C-alpha positions in Angstrom: -2.8 -21.1 -3.1 -1.1 -21.4 0.3 -0.3 -25.1 0.2 3.5 -24.8 -0.1 3.5 -21.8 2.2 1.7 -23.8 4.9 3.7 -26.9 4.5 7.0 -25.0 4.9 5.8 -23.0 7.8 4.6 -26.2 9.6 8.0 -27.8 9.0 9.9 -25.0 10.8 11.3 -25.4 14.2 9.0 -23.9 16.9 12.0 -21.8 18.0 12.3 -20.1 14.6 12.2 -16.3 14.5 10.4 -14.7 11.6 10.8 -11.1 10.4 7.8 -9.6 8.6 8.4 -6.4 6.5 5.8 -4.0 5.2 6.7 -1.5 2.5 8.0 2.0 3.0 5.5 4.8 3.1 3.1 2.4 4.7 -0.7 2.5 4.0 -3.7 0.6 5.5 -3.3 -2.5 3.4 0.4 -3.1 4.2 0.0 -2.4 7.9 -3.2 -4.4 8.2 -1.7 -7.4 6.4 1.5 -7.1 8.4 -0.3 -7.0 11.7 -2.6 -9.9 10.7 0.2 -12.1 9.4 2.3 -11.5 12.5 -0.6 -12.4 14.8 -1.1 -15.6 12.8 2.6 -16.5 13.2 2.4 -15.7 16.9 -0.6 -17.9 17.3 1.3 -20.7 15.5 4.0 -20.3 18.3 6.8 -18.4 16.4 8.8 -15.5 17.6 8.0 -12.6 15.3 9.5 -9.2 14.6 7.6 -6.6 12.5 9.7 -4.1 10.6 9.3 -0.9 8.6 11.8 1.8 7.9 9.1 4.5 8.2 6.7 5.3 11.1 3.2 3.9 11.1 0.8 6.7 10.1 -1.1 8.2 13.0 -4.5 7.0 11.8 -3.2 3.4 11.8 -1.2 3.4 15.1 -4.2 1.9 17.0 -3.7 -1.4 15.3 -0.5 -2.0 17.2 -2.0 -3.9 20.1 -0.1 -7.2 20.2 2.3 -6.4 17.4 4.6 -3.4 17.5 6.2 -2.4 14.2 9.8 -1.2 14.7 12.6 0.1 12.7 15.0 -2.6 11.3 17.8 -3.3 13.9 21.0 -5.1 12.8 20.9 -7.6 15.7 17.2 -8.4 15.3 17.6 -8.9 11.5 20.5 -11.2 12.0 18.5 -13.3 14.4 15.7 -14.0 11.9 15.5 -17.4 10.3 13.0 -16.3 7.6 11.7 -13.1 6.2 8.2 -12.6 4.8 7.5 -9.4 2.8 3.9 -8.2 2.5 2.2 -5.8 0.0 5.1 -5.2 -2.3 6.5 -7.0 -5.4 10.2 -6.0 -5.2 12.8 -5.7 -2.4 13.4 -2.0 -3.1 9.9 -1.4 -1.8 11.1 -2.3 1.6 13.7 0.4 2.1 17.0 -0.6 3.8 16.1 -4.3 3.7 17.3 -4.6 0.1 20.8 -3.4 0.8 21.1 -5.2 4.1 20.0 -8.5 2.6 22.7 -8.6 0.0 24.9 -11.7 0.6 22.6 -13.1 3.3 21.3 -16.6 3.2 17.9 -16.4 5.0 14.9 -17.4 2.8 12.6 -14.6 1.7 8.9 -15.1 0.9 6.4 -12.6 -0.3 2.6 -12.2 -0.1 1.3 -9.5 -2.5 -1.3 -8.5 -5.0 0.8 -6.3 -7.3 1.7 -7.5 -10.8 5.1 -8.8 -11.9 6.8 -9.8 -8.7 10.6 -10.1 -8.7 11.7 -13.7 -9.4 13.9 -13.8 -6.3 11.6 -15.1 -3.6 11.7 -18.7 -2.4 7.9 -18.7 -2.1 5.7 -16.2 -3.9 2.0 -15.7 -3.1 1.0 -13.3 -5.9 -2.6 -12.8 -6.9 -3.3 -9.6 -8.9 -7.0 -10.4 -8.9 -7.2 -9.9 -5.1 -8.5 -6.6 -4.0 -5.7 -6.2 -1.4 -3.0 -8.1 0.4 -5.3 -8.2 3.4 -7.7 -10.3 1.3 -4.9 -12.8 0.7 -4.0 -12.9 4.4 -7.7 -13.7 5.1 -7.4 -16.6 2.6 -4.3 -17.8 4.5 -6.4 -18.0 7.7 -9.2 -19.6 5.8 -7.0 -22.4 4.5 -5.4 -22.9 7.9 -7.8 -22.2 10.7 -10.3 -19.3 10.1 -11.4 -19.5 13.8 -8.1 -17.9 14.7 -9.4 -14.5 13.5 -10.2 -12.5 16.7 -11.4 -8.9 16.8 -7.9 -7.4 16.6 -7.1 -9.5 13.5 -10.5 -8.8 12.0 -10.1 -5.1 12.3 -6.6 -5.1 10.8 -7.8 -7.1 7.8 -10.9 -5.0 7.4 -8.8 -1.8 7.5 -6.6 -3.1 4.6 -9.5 -4.1 2.4 -11.4 -0.9 3.0 -8.4 1.4 2.3 -7.2 -0.4 -0.7 -10.7 -0.6 -2.3 -11.9 2.9 -1.7 -14.4 1.6 0.8 -15.4 -1.2 -1.6 -15.8 1.1 -4.6 -13.0 0.0 -6.9 -13.4 -2.5 -9.7 -11.0 -4.8 -7.8 -13.9 -5.6 -5.5 -15.5 -9.0 -6.2 -18.3 -11.0 -4.5 -15.5 -12.8 -2.6 -14.2 -9.5 -1.3 -17.6 -8.5 0.1 -18.1 -12.0 1.6 -14.8 -11.6 3.4 -15.6 -8.2 4.8 -19.0 -9.5 6.0 -17.2 -12.4 7.8 -14.7 -10.0 9.3 -17.5 -7.9 10.8 -19.1 -11.1 12.2 -15.8 -12.5 13.7 -14.7 -9.1 14.9 -18.1 -8.2 16.3 -17.7 -4.5 15.4 -19.5 -1.9 13.4 -17.9 -0.4 10.3 -17.8 3.1 11.8 -15.5 1.9 14.6 -12.8 1.4 12.0 -13.8 4.0 9.4 -13.8 6.9 11.8 -10.3 6.0 13.1 -9.0 5.9 9.5 -10.7 8.8 7.9 -12.3 11.1 10.6 -9.1 12.5 12.0 -8.2 15.3 9.6 -6.3 18.3 11.0 -6.8 22.0 10.2 -3.3 22.0 8.7 -4.3 19.2 6.3 -7.5 21.1 5.4 -5.5 24.2 4.7 -3.0 22.2 2.5 -5.9 20.6 0.6 -7.4 24.1 0.0 -4.1 25.3 -1.5 -3.5 22.2 -3.6 -7.0 22.3 -5.1 -6.1 25.7 -6.6 -3.3 24.0 -8.6 -5.5 21.6 -10.5 -4.9 21.7 -14.3 -6.7 19.8 -17.0 -5.0 18.4 -20.2 -6.0 16.6 -23.4 -9.6 17.7 -23.6 -10.0 17.5 -19.8 -9.1 13.8 -19.7 -6.0 14.1 -17.5 -5.9 16.1 -14.3 -2.7 17.2 -12.5 -2.6 18.6 -8.9 0.5 19.4 -6.9 1.9 20.2 -3.5 5.1 22.2 -2.9 7.4 22.7 0.1 6.2 26.3 0.2 2.6 25.1 0.6 3.7 22.8 3.3 5.5 25.6 5.2 2.5 27.9 4.9 0.0 25.4 6.2 2.4 23.8 8.7 1.5 20.4 7.2 3.6 17.5 5.8 3.6 15.4 2.7 2.0 12.6 4.7 -1.0 14.9 5.0 -1.6 14.5 1.3 -3.1 11.1 1.6 -6.3 10.9 -0.5 -5.7 14.2 -2.3 -5.4 12.6 -5.7 -9.0 11.5 -5.5 -10.2 15.1 -5.8 -9.0 15.8 -9.4 -9.9 12.2 -10.3 -13.6 13.0 -9.3 -13.9 15.8 -11.9 -16.4 14.9 -14.7 -14.7 13.6 -17.8 -11.3 13.0 -16.2 -9.9 9.6 -17.0 -6.7 9.8 -14.9 -5.3 12.1 -12.3 -1.8 12.7 -10.9 -0.8 14.2 -7.6 2.8 15.6 -7.6 4.6 16.1 -4.3 7.5 18.5 -5.1 10.4 18.1 -2.7 12.7 20.5 -4.7 16.2 19.1 -5.1 15.0 15.7 -3.9 12.6 15.3 -6.8 8.9 14.8 -7.2 6.9 11.8 -5.9 3.8 11.1 -7.9 0.5 9.3 -7.2 -1.3 8.2 -10.3 -5.0 7.1 -10.4 -7.2 6.0 -13.3 -11.0 5.4 -13.7 -10.7 4.4 -17.3 -8.9 1.9 -19.6 -5.7 4.0 -19.1 -3.3 1.7 -17.2 -1.3 3.9 -14.7 0.9 0.9 -13.8 2.3 1.0 -17.3 2.4 4.8 -17.2 4.3 4.9 -13.9 6.9 2.4 -15.2 8.1 5.1 -17.6 9.3 7.0 -14.5 10.8 4.2 -12.3 7.5 3.3 -10.6 4.6 0.9 -10.8 1.7 -0.4 -8.9 -1.8 -1.4 -10.2 -3.7 -0.7 -13.4 -5.9 1.8 -11.5 -3.4 3.1 -8.9 0.4 3.5 -9.1 3.3 5.6 -7.9 6.4 7.1 -9.7 9.2 9.6 -9.3 10.5 12.5 -11.5 13.7 14.4 -10.9 12.0 17.8 -11.6 11.6 20.7 -11.9 7.9 20.7 -11.5 6.9 22.2 -14.8 9.2 19.7 -16.7 7.6 16.9 -14.7 4.1 18.0 -15.6 5.0 18.3 -19.3 6.8 14.9 -19.5 4.4 12.9 -17.4 1.3 14.2 -19.1 2.8 13.5 -22.5 3.1 9.8 -21.7 -0.5 9.7 -20.5 -1.7 11.4 -23.7 0.1 8.9 -25.8 -1.5 6.0 -23.9 -4.9 7.5 -24.5 -4.2 7.8 -28.2 -3.2 4.1 -28.3 -6.4 3.2 -26.5 -8.5 5.3 -29.0 -6.8 3.4 -31.8 
């Protein structure tokens, strides 16, 4: 899988500088894969810059030990001889990079597990059967020199796999995924709780108050097969929380018995509504999200609606209902 990637990397001058981008609104998989890839490049002797337009979430900041993820800087971008994008299939997923890169000549590679990557990359490592991009980065180490994985790298890769698989619960998990996580525990010499507690056991009272308010908004549609839950700016103001505190909220309506798909809507008023869609059925939320300028995976995707909220609920649910009808046929 990585043969061309490795051949081209090994042909680069040792003085080459490589910029590694993770997607905006970063999560555990994109930060974990970015950290682990940057460490691999550093161990190969390259100068590396890690970029993201957005801040690293508080529960993932601990991974920045030998790699610091920074905001894109004009001078540093210009100095890069190559860019590698992780955990996103299109340049718009990387914020300001898409606009900055227009007219530039540096090669751009991508490592990702989302379907339908843009056909613009010089090298594309795209494997939709992988549980996560971190699983693919592990395979890069495995095909090069797996002994390079130290505790820092192991924990970064483990974080990405755990967060993108619902702690190894999703159908994307394969025997290979479990084998990789076991090897990471061995090589990193750590217990799962050392990572799990840093990721998940750090909720604030503000987040709990926001969750309480948003749970009251749950509505069920189409014979209780589709669940919608939302968060508004007013709810944020009352709880003194932020939209970033909504991470994982969509799993609550999805856990209701009989629900086949759930949507979390984050209403920013005039700025529109960002949506997280999740499925635990044959309903493909990647296809669903593409009706609203988004996309992702069959079981997890994101999208956007201009609003207002009630219109968004009506229009988005209607698409899901039609998909369920097609599935029944």
